[in-house]
MARDREN-512596 format. One record per residue (C-alpha): x, y, z; residue in three letters. Coordinates in steps of 0.001 Angstrom, whole numbers, padded with zeros to 6 digits, always signed. Each point is the difference from the previous one (the first is absolute). Layout:
# residues N
XYZALA;...
***
This chain:
# residues 387
-090089-016277-020108MET;+003642+000961-000153THR;-000402+002165-003064GLU;-002960+001735+001437THR;+001985+000751+003120SER;+002877+001227-001975GLN;-002231+002484-002056ILE;-001666+001151+002988HIS;+003463+000543+001817SER;+000936+001930-003367GLY;-002958+002247+000038THR;+000759+000817+003773GLU;+003573+000644-000561SER;-000415+002520-002919ALA;-002023+002599+002104PRO;+002440-000427+002999ASN;+002990+000763-002460THR;-001808+003074-001207VAL;-000893+001026+003439LYS;+003760-000425+000849THR;+001126+002030-002939VAL;-002369+002752+000803LEU;+001302+000102+003533GLN;+003620+000404-001121TRP;-000997+002559-002418LEU;-001817+001999+002683ALA;+003161-000454+002402ILE;+002110+001621-002855ALA;-002401+002814-000455THR;-000078+000690+003815LEU;+003859+000053-000069VAL;-000090+002448-002788TYR;-002376+002105+002217LEU;+002278-000426+003092LEU;+002962+001281-001701ILE;-002010+002916-001604SER;-001397+000976+003301SER;+003489+000205+001463VAL;+000764+002557-002676GLY;-003074+001732+000818MET;+000967+000394+003641ILE;+003334+001291-001162GLY;-001429+002687-002334ALA;-002488+001042+002548GLY;+002293+000261+002845PHE;+002602+001841-002212LYS;-002769+002328-001033GLY;-001488+000714+003311ALA;+003441+000723+001645THR;+001423+001837-002773LYS;+003357-001217+000819GLY;-000417+000628+003761GLN;-000426-003474+001141ALA;+002305+000104+002876ALA;-001899+002763+001531ASP;-003379-001828-000328LEU;+001475-002969+001789PHE;+001758+001842+002729GLN;-002341-001923+002441PHE;+001695-003244-001136ALA;+003758+001044-000044THR;+000297-001606+003398ASN;+000853-003573-000866PRO;-002432-001365+002914PHE;-002653+002053-001490MET;+000611-001662-003321GLY;-000090-003405+001695LEU;-003403+000758+001658ILE;-001422+001101-003257ILE;+001170-003387-001698GLY;-001502-002142+002778ILE;-003317+001782+000421LEU;-000529+000384-003808ALA;+000649-003870-000401THR;-001886-001025+003017ALA;-003010+001882-001137MET;+000147-001096-003720ILE;+001431-003575+000915GLN;+002227+000101-003085SER;+003599+000934-000009SER;-000082-000310-003872SER;-002460+002802-000264THR;+001875+002330+002528VAL;+003593-000660-001656THR;-001484+000592-003551SER;-001554+003395+001356ILE;+003448+000841+001705ILE;+001844-000710-003514VAL;-002472+002258-001664GLY;+000650+002921+002769LEU;+003658-000385-000417VAL;-000347+000429-003778ALA;-001929+003210+000786GLY;+002851+001261+002316GLY;-000405-001459+003306LEU;+003508-000401+001353PRO;+001384-003677-000044VAL;+001305+000520+003696GLU;-003596+000774+001018THR;-001244-003049-001977ALA;+002303-002438+001446VAL;-001569-000131+003635PRO;-003420-000212-001633MET;+001085-003109-001966ILE;+001223-001563+003286MET;-003329+000765+001701GLY;-001970-001497-002820ALA;+001916-003331+000865ASN;-001424+000194+003629ILE;-003519+001043-001034GLY;-000389-002966-002392THR;+000377-002522+002787THR;-003410+000758+001462ILE;-001824-002068-002575THR;+001364-003462+000951ASN;-000100+001049+003726THR;-003711+000703-000337ILE;-000398-003377-001954VAL;+001446-001828+003015SER;-002886+001108+001888LEU;-002262-002410-001726GLY;+001626-002860+001952HIS;-000726+001748+003400VAL;-002501-002759+001082ARG;+002550-002726+000042LYS;+002902+000506+002391LYS;+002633-001865-001725LYS;-000858+001018-003357GLU;-000190+003611+000928PHE;+003446-000014+001608ARG;+001672-001651-003097ARG;-001847+002323-002241ALA;+000639+003291+001877PHE;+003587-000834+000435ALA;+000418-000526-003806SER;-001673+003252-000720ALA;+001858+002147+002495THR;+003438-001339-000793VAL;-000522+002243-003047HIS;-000657+002792+002133ASP;+003112-000488+002207PHE;+002034-000360-003065PHE;-000989+003198-001511ASN;+000133+002106+003139VAL;+003540-001474+000630MET;+001071+000984-003519ALA;-001169+003608+000439VAL;+001778+000147+003455ALA;+003277-001057-001691ILE;-000132+001774-003372PHE;-001840+003162+000709LEU;+002612+001546+002262PRO;+002761-001257-002368ILE;-001852+001687-002920GLU;-000489+003258+001979ILE;+003656+000267+000714LEU;+001969-001437-002926PHE;-002928-000301-002872HIS;+001272-003326-001398PRO;-003287-001146-001309LEU;-000517+003259-001875SER;+003596-000185-001386ALA;-000333-003566-001250ILE;-003418+000806-001487GLY;+001310+003165-001457GLY;+003175-001785-001718TYR;-002186-002621-001732PHE;-002688+002478-001094ALA;+002639+002196-001621GLU;+001335-003155-001691MET;-003256-000810-001284PHE;-001577+003346-000762VAL;+002561+002678-000120GLY;+003524-001523-000696GLY;+001481-000507-003294ASP;+000519-003657+000656ASN;-002911-002509+000115MET;-002291+003129-000417SER;-003683-000999-000704VAL;-000873+003330-001420LYS;-000793-001705-003277GLY;-002926-001861+001800LEU;-002066+003259+000461ASN;-002911-001496-001960PHE;-001887-000049+003284ILE;-000483+003699+000065LYS;-001559+000236-003492PRO;-002128-003129+000957ALA;-001148+001458+003210THR;-000450+003527-001200LYS;-003574-000377-001397PRO;-001178-001061+003440VAL;+001657+002537+001980ILE;-001136+003056-002591ASP;-003559-001464+000322LEU;-000094+000455+003892PHE;+002060+003195-000171THR;-002688+001463-002344ASP;-002861-001561+002067LEU;+001523+001642+003155SER;+000295+003282-001497HIS;-003726-000274-001322MET;-001040-000701+003774ILE;+001946+002859+001608SER;+002870+002183-001224GLU;+000826+000855+003494ASN;+000616-003442+001328ILE;+000682-001784-003336ALA;+003441-001414+001126TYR;-001349-001360+003300PHE;-002882-001616-001850LEU;+002571-001669-002213LEU;+001698-001489+003046ILE;-003101-001143+001285ALA;-000953-001767-003154PHE;+003380-001579-000092GLY;-000176-001304+003472ILE;-003625-001234-000649LEU;+001131-001785-003130ILE;+003057-001577+001712ILE;-002115-001318+002828PHE;-002680-001347-002560MET;+002646-001603-002198ALA;+002040-001606+002775ILE;-003267-001282+001661THR;-001488-001417-003277VAL;+003436-001516-001077ILE;+000380-001593+003467GLY;-003441-001773-000338LYS;+000680-001161-003617LEU;+003381-001362+000792LEU;-001402-001917+003113LYS;-002571-001586-002374LYS;+002668-000837-002493LEU;+003050-000673+002261MET;-000858-000674+003528VAL;-000669-003769-000717GLY;+003396-000224-001573ARG;+001644+002198+002769ALA;-001327-002575+002580LYS;+001597-002997-001985VAL;+003266+002094-000189ILE;-000134+000744+003733MET;-000616-003516+001058HIS;+002661-001412-002209ASN;+002699+002793+001050ALA;-000563+000863+003659ILE;+001248-003258+001357GLY;+003283+000038-002174LYS;+001978+002523+002087GLY;+000066+003763+000651PRO;+001554+001015-003323VAL;-002524-001759-001924THR;-002567+001455+002317GLY;+001098+003576-000592ILE;+000064-000509-003945ILE;-003417-001614-000108SER;-001321+002777+002256GLY;+001465+002665-002237ALA;-001341-001840-003290VAL;-003539-000434+001356ILE;-000235+003524+001204THR;+001095+001199-003427VAL;-002760-002424-001606LEU;-002857+001339+002275VAL;+001415+003565+000214GLN;-000834+000080+003828SER;+002204-000899+003074SER;-003091+000089+002220SER;-001665-002596-002183THR;+003294-002245+000121THR;+000464+000261+003779THR;-003874-000233+000550SER;+000279-003393-001823LEU;+002291-001397+002533MET;-002065+000831+002993VAL;-002504-002751-000345PRO;+002673-002516-000768LEU;+002120+001108+003138ALA;-003246-000182+002036GLY;-000766-003650-001102SER;+003495-001037+000711GLY;+000812-000867-003672VAL;+003105+002172+000251PHE;+002100+001147+003076ARG;+001070+003764+000577LEU;+003755-000653-000997LYS;-001238-001202-003216GLN;-002539+002755-000673ILE;+002463+002810+001049TYR;+002206+000081-002966PRO;-002879-000296-002264PHE;-001295+003253+001557THR;+003289+001809-000707LEU;-000312-001010-003627GLY;-003313+001602-000062ALA;+001773+003305+001278ASN;+002517-000231-003096ILE;-002792-000935-002435GLY;-002283+002888+000914THR;+002575+002565-001271THR;-000800-000897-003746ILE;-003125+002270+000139THR;+002016+003230+000697ALA;+002532-000916-002634LEU;-002783-000520-002542LEU;-001576+003376+001072ALA;+003572+001549-000563ALA;-000012-000753-003531THR;-002777+002427-000597ALA;+002027+002883+000613ILE;+002338+001707-002559SER;+001754+003326+000061GLY;+002188+001553+002558GLU;-001715-001543+002924THR;+000232-003569-001433ALA;+003145-000697+001771VAL;-001564+000995+003424PHE;-002940-002197-000588ALA;+001939-003084-000825LEU;+002383+000942+002963GLN;-002712-000321+002562ILE;-001324-003205-001683ALA;+003667-001393+000100LEU;+000241+001045+003732VAL;-002985-002147+000787HIS;+001498-003027-001648LEU;+003474+000565+001546VAL;-001487+000696+003446TYR;-002103-003097+000048ASN;+002716-002217-001531THR;+002638+001344+002525SER;-002314-000408+002931ALA;-000465-003860-000835VAL;+003675-000340-000679LEU;+000968+001577+003218LEU;-002562-001158+002524ILE;-000533-003465-001331TYR;+003770-000384-000939GLY;+001164+000562+003660ILE;-001124-002870+002188LYS;-000319+002158+003206SER;-002253+002533-001850LEU;-001926-002642-001886ARG;-001459-001334+003085LYS;-001209+003224+001708ILE;-003369+000295-002291PRO;-000788-003706+000687ILE;+000475+000438+003651ARG;-001969+003243+000036GLY;-002849-001617-002058ALA;-000114-003111+002264LEU;+000133+002058+003222TRP;-002844+002321-001299LEU;-002156-002992-001118ALA;+000315-001729+003328ARG;-001285+003092+001845ILE;-002706+000767-002760ALA;-001170-003645+000395THR;-000526+000503+003861GLU;-001611+003343-000500ARG;-001641+000512-003289LYS;-000585+003670+000569ALA;+003845+000375-000369ILE;-000130-001023-003516ALA;-002447+003006-000846LEU;+001918+002347+002209LEU;+003176-000936-001917TYR;-001442+000706-003502ILE;-001464+003482+001215VAL;+003275+000769+001969GLY;+002426-000914-002892ILE;-001835+001399-002884PHE;-001787+003022+001592PHE;+001168+000789+003583ALA;+003605-000318-000677LEU;-000016+002515-002996PRO;-002012+002375+002015ALA;+002497-000241+002941ALA;+002789+000834-002668LEU;-001863+002977-001060ILE;-000005+001141+003493PHE;+003604-000565+000641ILE;+000958+001772-003170THR;-002111+002935+000909ASN;+002001+000447+003211GLN;+003193+000747-001856PHE;
***
C-alpha cells in the first residue's frame, strides 16, 4: 500500500515539476519581451519626435500636470509597474527627466487604488470593513504625504534627479564601475525591436513610429499582467508564509519582507491587497501592516530598474536615472516619514479617521476613491490652467 502511494505520488509530482519549469520559462520569456518593449517605446518615441521630445511634452512640463498624468494613468491601468516601465521608455526616447519625476510620484499614488477597492469587499461587516479600509488607505495617506513633502523640494532643488543622475553616470557613463561591457542586452533585444519596427512600417509609413510605441505599451501591459498571474501561482503561497512569519517581528522586518515579496510577485498592488483580508479579519493590526506596505513601495521599483537595462546609447544614462529616482524617492520617503515619530503617526491617524467615517457612511468610501484618484487630478488640471 505504501509503495503504491509512493508511486502514485511520484507520477503526480513529475507533471507538477514540468509545469513549474514551463511557468518559469514563460516568465523568463515575458521578461525578455518586457525589456524589448521598453526599447521599442524608446525607439518609436525618438523617431516620432525627431529629437524634439521637449516640444511634444510641453503640456506636461508643469510638475502638477506630470503628477496628474502619473495618477490617472496608474489608476486606470491599476499597475504602477506598467506605468513606470513606459516612463523609462519615454525618457529613453527623449522625455526630459525633470518632466518624468512627477509622473513617477503620481504613479505611486495611483497604484493605491487597487487595495482600497479590495477593502470594499468587507463592506457588509462593520468592524471588518473599518479594519480593512484603514489598512488600505494608510498606503494612500503615506504616498500623498510623500508627494507633498518631496515634490516641492524636487521642484526647487532637484535632489532626487541629482542623486539618480550621479549613480546613473557611475554605472553607465563613468570611467569607474562602468557597465558598458554589459551591452549584450541591446543585441539580444534587437531582433524583436527590428521585427516590430518593420511591421509598423508595413502597416503605415506615416504613423510607423507611433505604432511602434503602441506595440511597446501593449507588450508591456501584456507581459506584466501575465508575469503577475504566473508569479501569483508560483509565489503567493510562499509570500503568505513569509508575511505571516515576518510581520509580527517588528517594523524593520516588516519593511524588508514587504520589499522582498513585492519583488517576488512583481506587483505592489498584489502585496498590499494580500494584507487587506488579514487586516479585516483581525489577524494583524494596522501598526503591523503599515511598515509592510512601505516595503512594498520600495520593492515595486525593481520593475523600472529592470526596464532601464533595455536601453543603450546616449539616452541609457537618462533611462537609468529615472529608474534610480524611483528607488531613491520611495526609499527616502520611507526613511523620512517612518523614521520621524511625529510624521510616522500621520498616515495611521488619517487612515483610522477616514475608516471611522466610511464605516458610518458607506458612500464616503466610494466618494473617497472617486475623489482622490479622479476628482483631485481634475481639480489640479483646473488650478494649473489658471496660471
